[in-house]
C-alpha positions in Angstrom: -7.4 -57.4 29.0 -6.5 -60.4 31.1 -8.1 -60.1 34.8 -4.6 -60.0 36.4 -3.7 -56.4 34.4 -7.1 -55.3 35.1 -6.6 -56.0 38.8 -3.1 -54.2 38.5 -4.7 -51.3 36.7 -7.1 -50.8 39.3 -4.7 -51.2 42.1 -2.8 -48.0 40.4 -6.3 -46.4 40.2 -7.0 -47.1 43.9 -3.4 -45.7 45.0 -4.5 -42.2 43.8 -6.8 -42.3 47.0 -5.5 -44.0 50.1 -9.0 -46.3 51.2 -7.7 -46.6 54.7 -7.6 -42.5 55.1 -11.0 -42.3 53.3 -12.5 -45.0 55.5 -11.0 -43.0 58.9 -12.7 -39.7 57.3 -15.9 -41.8 57.1 -16.6 -44.4 60.0 -19.8 -45.4 58.7 -20.1 -47.4 55.6 -22.4 -45.7 53.2 -23.6 -48.7 51.1 -27.1 -48.1 51.0 -27.2 -45.6 48.2 -24.2 -46.6 46.5 -24.6 -46.7 42.8 -24.1 -49.6 40.5 -21.0 -47.7 39.1 -19.5 -46.8 42.6 -20.0 -51.0 43.8 -18.3 -51.9 40.9 -15.2 -49.5 41.2 -15.4 -50.5 44.9 -15.2 -54.3 44.3 -12.4 -53.5 41.4 -10.1 -51.4 43.9 -10.7 -54.2 46.8 -9.8 -56.8 44.4 -6.4 -54.6 43.7 -5.6 -54.6 47.4 -6.5 -58.2 48.4 -3.7 -59.5 50.2 -2.8 -62.5 47.3 -3.8 -60.5 44.0 -1.8 -63.4 42.3 -4.7 -65.5 42.3 -7.7 -63.7 40.9 -10.2 -66.1 42.5 -8.9 -65.1 46.1 -8.9 -61.5 44.8 -12.4 -61.8 43.7 -13.6 -63.4 47.1 -11.5 -60.6 48.8 -13.4 -57.9 46.9 -17.0 -59.6 47.5 -16.4 -59.5 51.1 -14.9 -56.2 51.5 -16.1 -53.8 48.9 -18.4 -51.6 51.1 -14.8 -50.6 52.8 -14.0 -49.0 50.0 -16.9 -47.1 48.6 -16.0 -43.6 49.7 -12.6 -44.4 47.8 -14.5 -45.3 44.8 -16.8 -42.1 45.1 -13.7 -39.9 45.5 -11.9 -41.4 42.3 -15.2 -40.9 40.1 -15.9 -37.7 41.8 -12.5 -36.7 40.4 -13.3 -37.8 37.0 -16.2 -35.7 36.9 
């Protein structure tokens, strides 16, 4: 699967849970106890919400910088799947 398609699918999954609402509900970032799966999924959601998703390199840099903001959204999606 190509990177752009993966990012697009992740973005669609990220729309299920609005990251801004999740971040507003939890003012502090809970990255200390994030599991590997939560971190990876948070990075994928962050990459999908990057300002320029057409460039995979920029989306990856955005994800590396902003993934802690999306941990709550990733937990909500993972929790909904269980």
